[in-house]
N, C-alpha and C positions, 0 to 999 in steps of 0.2 A: 393584757387577755392572753395572748401567744405566750409573749415573755413570761408570764406564769409559769404557763403549763411548762412552760420549756424549764423557768430552775428547781419543777418538784420533780424533774424526771433524774432518775439516780445517774452515775457517770456513764455504765452502761446502755444507758438507755440513750440515751444523747450520745454518745458512741452511734448507737444503727438508727437513730435517726441523721445525723450525719450522712448516713454511710446510705440510706437508703433515698436520700436528697439527691446524693451522687451519680448510687443508679440511675431511678427514674431522670432523672436529666440526661444521663445519657445514651438515656431511652429514648426519649421524645427525639435526641439529635439523628439520632440513628434510624428511628422512624419516619423521617421531617427526610433527613438526607437521602432515603428510600426513593424516596415520592421526585425527590428534585436533587440530584449528585451533586449541581454546582454548591449547593449549601456549605459540603464539607469543605470543600477548596477559597468559598467568599465572603463567611464572617469569618474565619482566621486569618484572612490576608487583610478585610479591615481590623481587628483588633491588633495583628502585628503593627500595622499604617499609626494607629491611633498610637499605643505606645512607644513605636520611634518617635511618634511626634512629638509625644510629650518629652520621651528623654533626652532627645535636643535640644528643646524648649529650654529644658533644666541646665543641661551641659554651660547653651547659650547667657545665663543668666536673668530669664526671664521669668518678674517675679509675679506669684499667680494673684492673682485681683480681692483686693484685701475687703469684699463683700461693700464696699461703700459708692453701691451703682442707682441709676436715677427710676429703673423701674422701682415701682410703684403698690407694692402685695398687701 
């Protein structure tokens, strides 16, 4: 449903939608950080640590999971 709506938009409308979503995310981020400033520091540090872990794992040759696990969903 959302994909059909998005694909029916013109390129200009799609670009406006993406920019408004980014602006909304930034506004929510800053509003939340206004209430608790540690969020401005903690969340980016967690993201950097995660991406550093992923980069180090790829560099060391750790293969990604092939999807054949014991989970039964």
